C-alpha positions in Angstrom: -10.4 -14.9 8.7 -13.0 -13.1 9.7 -15.9 -14.6 11.5 -19.2 -13.4 9.9 -17.7 -14.7 6.4 -17.0 -18.4 7.8 -20.6 -17.7 8.9 -21.9 -17.1 5.7 -20.0 -19.7 4.3 -22.1 -22.6 6.7 -24.0 -24.4 4.5 -23.8 -27.1 6.8 -26.5 -25.9 8.7 -28.8 -26.5 6.6 -32.4 -29.1 7.6 -32.0 -32.6 6.4 -33.2 -32.9 2.6 -33.1 -36.6 3.8 -32.7 -39.3 6.6 -30.3 -41.2 5.5 -26.4 -40.8 7.1 -23.2 -41.9 8.1 -20.5 -41.2 11.0 -17.4 -39.7 9.6 -14.6 -40.5 11.9 -11.6 -38.6 12.2 -8.2 -39.5 13.6 -5.3 -37.6 13.9 -1.5 -38.6 13.4 1.7 -38.4 15.3 0.2 -34.7 16.9 0.6 -34.2 20.7 -1.9 -32.0 22.5 -5.0 -33.1 20.5 -7.1 -32.2 22.9 -6.6 -28.2 21.3 -7.1 -29.5 17.9 -11.0 -29.0 16.2 -12.0 -29.7 13.1 -13.2 -26.8 10.6 -15.8 -27.5 8.0 -19.5 -27.7 6.1 -20.4 -29.1 8.4 -20.4 -26.8 11.5 -20.3 -23.4 10.0 -16.4 -22.9 9.6 -16.0 -21.9 13.4 -12.3 -22.3 14.1 -13.0 -23.8 17.5 -15.6 -25.4 17.3 -17.0 -27.3 21.0 -18.6 -30.0 19.5 -16.0 -30.7 16.4 -12.7 -31.1 19.1 -10.4 -33.9 19.3 -10.2 -36.1 22.2 -6.7 -36.6 23.9 -7.2 -39.9 21.4 -7.0 -37.4 18.4 -10.5 -39.2 17.3 -13.2 -36.8 16.4 -16.3 -38.5 15.1 -18.7 -36.5 13.2 -22.5 -37.5 11.7 -22.8 -35.9 8.4 -25.9 -36.7 5.2 -24.7 -39.6 2.9 -23.9 -38.6 -0.1 -23.5 -35.0 0.8 -20.0 -33.4 -0.3 -18.1 -32.5 2.7 -15.2 -29.7 3.4 -12.8 -29.4 6.5 -9.6 -28.2 8.1 -7.7 -29.0 10.8 -7.1 -26.0 13.4 -5.6 -25.2 17.0 -8.5 -22.9 17.6 -8.1 -19.8 15.3 -7.2 -19.3 11.6 -4.3 -18.0 12.4 -3.4 -21.5 14.2 -4.6 -23.1 11.2 -2.6 -25.7 9.0 -0.3 -25.1 6.4 2.2 -27.0 3.7 5.7 -27.8 5.3 6.4 -24.3 3.5 4.2 -22.5 4.9 2.2 -22.2 2.4 -1.5 -22.5 2.3 -3.2 -25.7 2.1 -6.4 -26.9 0.0 -9.5 -27.7 1.7 -9.6 -31.4 3.2 -12.8 -32.4 0.9 -14.4 -36.1 1.2 -18.0 -37.3 0.0 -20.0 -39.0 2.9 -20.9 -42.6 0.5 -20.9 -44.7 4.0 -19.6 -44.9 7.6 -16.0 -44.3 7.5 -12.4 -43.1 8.5 -10.0 -40.2 7.8 -6.4 -40.9 9.1 -5.1 -37.7 9.3 -1.6 -35.6 9.1 -1.2 -31.9 10.0 2.0 -30.6 7.9 2.8 -27.7 9.5 0.5 -24.5 11.4 0.2 -21.2 10.2 1.6 -19.2 13.4 4.8 -20.8 13.3 5.7 -19.4 9.9 6.3 -15.1 9.3 2.4 -13.6 7.8 3.5 -13.4 3.9 3.8 -10.1 3.1 0.8 -8.3 1.0 0.6 -6.4 -1.9 -1.5 -3.6 -3.4 -3.1 -5.5 -6.9 -6.1 -3.0 -7.4 -5.5 -1.4 -11.2 -4.6 2.0 -11.8 -8.8 2.1 -12.9 -10.0 1.2 -9.4 -10.2 4.3 -6.9 -11.2 5.3 -3.6 -14.5 7.1 -3.5 -15.7 7.6 -0.4 -14.1 5.7 2.8 -16.3 7.1 5.4 -19.5 7.1 2.9 -22.9 7.5 4.9 -25.5 4.3 5.1 -28.7 5.7 5.4 -30.9 4.8 6.4 -29.0 2.5 8.4 -26.1 4.6 10.8 -23.1 3.5 9.8 -19.9 4.6 7.6 -18.7 2.4 5.0 -15.5 2.4 2.2 -16.6 2.3 -1.2 -14.5 1.8 -4.4 -15.3 2.9 -7.8 -13.9 0.9 -11.1 -14.1 3.1 -14.4 -13.6 1.7 -17.6 -10.1 1.9 -19.7 -11.0 4.6 -21.6 -13.5 6.8 -19.3 -11.6 10.2 -19.1 -10.3 10.2 -23.1 -14.3 9.3 -24.4 -16.0 12.5 -22.0 -18.9 12.1 -23.4 -19.5 8.0 -22.8 -22.3 7.1 -20.9 -21.6 3.9 -18.9 -23.8 0.4 -17.6 -23.2 0.2 -13.4 -22.9 -3.3 -11.2 -23.6 -3.0 -7.7 -20.9 -5.2 -5.7 -21.1 -6.3 -1.9 -17.8 -7.6 -0.5 -15.8 -5.1 -1.1 -12.9 -5.6 -0.1 -12.4 -9.5 -2.1 -13.1 -7.1 -5.3 -10.0 -5.6 -7.0 -7.2 -5.4 -4.3 -5.8 -8.9 -2.3 -4.0 -6.7 -0.2 -7.7 -6.3 1.7 -8.9 -9.6 0.6 -8.7 -12.2 3.7 -9.5 -14.7 0.8 -7.6 -13.7 -2.4 -10.1 -11.5 -4.8 -12.4 -12.0 -7.5 -10.0 -10.0 -10.0 -13.0 -7.7 -11.5 -11.2 -4.6 -12.6 -8.8 -6.9 -14.7 -11.3 -9.1 -16.1 -13.2 -6.0 -17.4 -9.7 -4.7 -18.2 -9.1 -7.3 -20.0 -13.2 -7.7 -21.8 -12.6 -3.9 -22.7 -9.3 -4.8 -24.7 -11.5 -7.7 -26.5 -14.6 -6.4 -27.0 -13.9 -2.2 -26.1 -16.9 -2.6 -24.1 -17.1 -1.9 -20.0 -19.0 -0.8 -17.3 -18.5 1.0 -13.9 -18.1 -1.1 -10.8 -19.2 0.3 -7.6 -17.6 -2.1 -4.2 -19.3 -1.5 -1.2 -17.1 -2.4 1.8 -19.1 -5.5 4.0 -19.6 -4.7 7.8 -17.2 -7.2 9.6 -19.8 -8.4 11.9 -22.4 -6.7 10.8 -22.7 -9.2 7.7 -24.7 -11.2 8.9 -27.4 -9.1 9.2 -27.1 -6.7 7.1 -27.1 -9.2 3.9 -30.3 -11.0 5.4 -33.7 -9.3 4.9 -34.9 -12.0 7.4 -34.8 -12.3 11.4 -32.5 -14.9 11.8 -32.2 -17.5 15.4 -29.1 -17.5 15.5 -27.1 -14.2 13.8 -30.1 -11.7 14.9 -32.5 -9.5 13.4 -31.9 -8.5 9.7 -31.2 -5.8 8.1 -31.4 -6.5 4.5 -34.8 -4.2 3.7 -32.4 -1.0 5.5 -29.1 -2.1 2.9 -31.2 -2.6 0.0 -33.1 0.5 0.5 -29.5 2.2 1.4 -28.3 0.7 -2.1 -31.4 2.1 -4.5 -32.2 5.4 -2.6 -29.2 6.8 -1.1 -25.5 5.4 -2.9 -27.4 4.6 -6.7 -28.3 8.8 -6.5 -25.1 9.4 -5.5 -23.4 7.5 -7.9 -25.3 8.6 -10.6 -24.7 11.8 -10.2 -21.1 12.0 -10.1 -20.6 9.5 -12.8 -21.6 9.5 -16.4 -23.3 6.2 -15.6 -26.1 5.2 -17.8 -28.9 4.8 -14.6 -32.1 3.1 -16.6 -32.8 -0.3 -15.2 -31.4 -2.0 -18.0 -27.8 -0.5 -17.4 -28.0 -1.0 -13.1 -27.0 -4.3 -12.4 -26.1 -6.1 -8.5 -24.2 -9.1 -7.2 -22.3 -10.4 -4.9 -21.5 -14.2 -3.5 -23.2 -16.1 -0.6 -24.8 -13.9 2.0 -23.4 -10.8 -0.8 -25.8 -12.9 -2.9 -29.1 -13.1 -1.1 -29.1 -9.2 -0.8 -28.5 -9.0 -4.2 -31.7 -11.1 -5.0 -33.6 -9.1 -2.6 -32.6 -5.9 -4.0 -33.4 -6.5 -6.8 -37.4 -8.2 -5.8 -37.3 -4.7 -3.1 -37.0 -2.6 -5.9 -37.1 -4.5 -9.2 -37.9 -0.3 -11.4 -34.4 0.2 -10.4 -32.3 -3.2 -10.8 -32.1 -4.6 -14.3 -30.0 -8.2 -13.2 -28.5 -10.4 -10.0 -25.0 -11.8 -10.3 -26.0 -14.1 -7.3 -23.1 -16.5 -6.4 -22.6 -19.8 -4.4 -25.9 -17.8 -2.7 -27.2 -18.3 1.3 -30.5 -18.7 1.0 -30.3 -21.8 3.9 -30.3 -18.6 5.9 -33.7 -17.7 4.3 -36.6 -20.1 4.1 -38.4 -17.5 3.5 -37.1 -16.2 0.4 -39.2 -18.5 -2.8 -42.6 -17.2 -1.0 -42.1 -13.6 -1.4 -40.6 -14.3 -4.8 -44.7 -15.5 -5.7 -45.4 -12.4 -3.7 -43.2 -9.8 -5.4 -41.5 -11.0 -9.1 -44.8 -11.5 -10.3 -43.8 -9.9 -14.0 -40.5 -9.2 -13.1 -39.1 -8.1 -16.6 -35.0 -8.6 -16.1 -31.9 -10.7 -16.2 -30.7 -13.0 -13.3 -27.2 -15.1 -13.4 -27.0 -18.0 -10.6 -24.1 -19.9 -10.5 -22.7 -22.8 -7.9 -20.6 -24.5 -7.2 -20.5 -28.6 -7.3 -18.4 -28.9 -4.3 -20.5 -26.7 -2.4 -22.6 -28.3 0.6 -24.9 -30.6 0.2 -28.3 -28.8 -0.4 -26.2 -25.2 -2.1 -28.1 -26.6 -5.4 -31.4 -27.4 -4.3 -31.9 -24.4 -2.1 -30.5 -22.1 -5.2 -33.4 -24.0 -8.1 -36.0 -24.0 -5.8 -34.9 -19.8 -6.5 -34.8 -20.4 -10.0 -37.5 -22.2 -10.5 -40.2 -19.7 -8.6 -39.0 -17.0 -10.2 -39.5 -18.9 -13.8 -43.0 -19.9 -11.9 -44.3 -16.2 -11.9 -41.6 -13.8 -13.9 -40.6 -12.9 -17.6 -36.9 -12.9 -16.3 -34.3 -14.1 -18.5 -32.3 -16.8 -15.9 -29.2 -18.1 -16.7 -28.3 -21.2 -14.2 -24.7 -21.8 -14.5 -23.2 -25.5 -12.2 -19.0 -26.2 -12.4 -18.7 -29.6 -10.9 -14.9 -28.3 -9.6 -16.3 -25.3 -7.8 -15.5 -24.5 -4.0 -17.3 -21.9 -1.9 -14.7 -19.2 -2.5 -13.4 -16.2 -4.3 -11.0 -18.7 -6.6 -14.9 -20.4 -8.8 -16.1 -16.8 -7.8 -13.7 -15.3 -10.4 -13.4 -17.8 -12.3 -16.8 -17.5 -13.3 -17.5 -13.4 -13.2 -17.1 -13.3 -16.6 -20.0 -15.3 -17.3 -21.9 -12.9 -15.2 -20.0 -9.9 -17.3 -21.1 -11.9 -20.6 -24.6 -12.7 -19.6 -25.5 -9.1 -19.0 -23.4 -6.7 -21.1 
């Protein structure tokens, strides 16, 4: 796991919504040298070697969390290469608990990931996915990025037909498991099935994230911990550099009603911001598990920028994300509803977690909403 992606899921750094807190004691069983073990979870930004989340020599660690919050975590030996796993070497799901009262969690690790040979990765992208450019120039950002494109199954067979376009963030996780560190969205498989069933489809442009630059590129605001926000320039790149070139190369429906932008976590934040910045170009935003905790000013900017906005806004959150996920999302939903005429869809899935599996399951809901 790379650090920027983990930080983007760090919803435990939220301002406390309530003063009530509880203490949780983690106790490791049957492990040696526990002083080199850590807890990485929603309460510490999923940092695998957080000094304040390190077990003592007795294998104990105490954390204070918001009462009633849903918390998830895993145990590591200081990195994601040494995270806990099954005795077979298979990945384990996040451990989850509800912090209803002071409690002790007795924990046993079956095995460690570095004890097993890395799994053989295979390409899973469909034949309808192709590389657009491996070194695309990101003007006005002085960087280059790999971009892939999904074309509808009938694209070549119907040379006069034009299609809507979706600009999707975190491109590594969209089409191909080989590139996806946390699993993929299966965007291509989903759209292939959608076309088979309804004979409707769209072009998807997937822009790879910038690794260590992800937290600043996807944030329009400066952040005390993550640095100067570059979201303004990134949104300009999407609207003024990438979109015109995609419209020139492919048979797109280039008007606002058929131009969409979407992403998850930090990618959801920049997608929301892009619609605010360029309401005349983007007709919808797919906002999955948005990292609004890093952008407390957003609701105020919506009040200023979204007046009269006409478009479609799809908001999704999982019930097993951080305690602030749904309230933060609802604050933005309500801000849009107060000042715009947007068609807003809000979806909260009780079992949903902050991961690609959950976003994959609900991507088709967004597609149905905009098509």
